[in-house]
N, C-alpha and C positions, 0 to 999 in steps of 0.2 A: 150660296148660289143666288144670283140676282133674279128677281121676278121679271117676267117679260114686259117690256115697255118700248113702244115705238114713238118717234118724234118726227114731225115734218114741219118745215117752214115754207110758206108760199107768200109771195108779195105781189101787189099791184101798185098803182100810183097813189092809192089812198089808204091802204091797210096792209099790215103784215099779219098773217094768220099762223099762229103757233098751234099745231094740232098734235095731240098725243093720245095714245090708246094703250090699254092694258091696265096694270095696277101700278100705283105709285106708293112705294113704301120705303122702309129703311134700307132695303137691299139695293135700291136703284136711285135713291134720292140725290146722290151726288151727280149722276148723269142728268137727271131732270133739272136740277138747279143750274148746271152748266149750260144746258140747252136753253133754258128760260132766260138766263143772263145774256146769252148770245142773241136771243130774239129781242130782248129789251134794247141792247146796244144797236142792233141793226135797225129797229124801228126808230130809235133816236137819231141815228145817222141819216136815215131817209126822211125824217120828219113826218112820219105817218102814224096812224093809230095802230095799236097792238091789240089783237083779238086772240084770246086763249080759248081754244076749242078742246074741251074735255069730254065731248060727246061719246068718245070711245073708251073712256076710263071707267073701269068697273069697281075700283076701290082706290081710295087715297087716305093716307093717315095724317096725323098732325104735322109731320115734317113737310108734307106737300102743302098743307094749308099755310104753314109758316113761310115756305118759299114763295107762295102766291102773295102773301101779305107783304113780303119784302119788295115785291115788284108792283104792288098795287098802285103806286103813283104813276106808272107808265101804262098799265093795262086799262083799256077802255071798256072791254066787255069780256065776260067769261061765259061760254056756252057749256052747259052741263046737263047730263041726264037728270030727270026729275028726282031720283033718289039722292044724287049728289047735291042738288040745289038745296035740299033741306040741310045737309051738312054744312054747306057754305053759308047758309042763313044763320044757323045756330052758332057757328064759329064767329059770326060778325063780319066775315069777309064781304057778304052781300050788301053791307052798309057802306062799304068804301069803294066797291067796284060793281058796276051793273052786271047782273047775272040773268041770263036767259035760259029757258028750258030748251034743250035740243029737240028738234022735231022728231016725232016717232018714238019718244020715250015716255 
C-alpha cells in the first residue's frame, strides 16, 4: 500500500513551483519521480526557474534524495522543513541546490 503523497504544480511568469506533502518512500517513489520529471520538463519548456517545495513533507528516504539529485541541474531552490534540511545537507544535495528552511518549521 502506497504512503500518502500529494503533488501540486503552480506556475507564474518567472517560476514553476513543485509542491509536495506527505511521505516520500519506496511505496510512492515512482509517482514522485514522474511528477518531478514532468515539472522539470514544464519548467524547461517555459524557460522558468523550478522551485521544489517540500515544506509539507514529513519523511523522505534515499530514493527521494536520488530523485532530487537526478533533477538538481534544473532545480534552483528546495524549500524544506528544518528537520529535512539537515538530511539534505548531510546527503550533499544542499551543496548542489540552494536549500531554504520553510517558514514556521
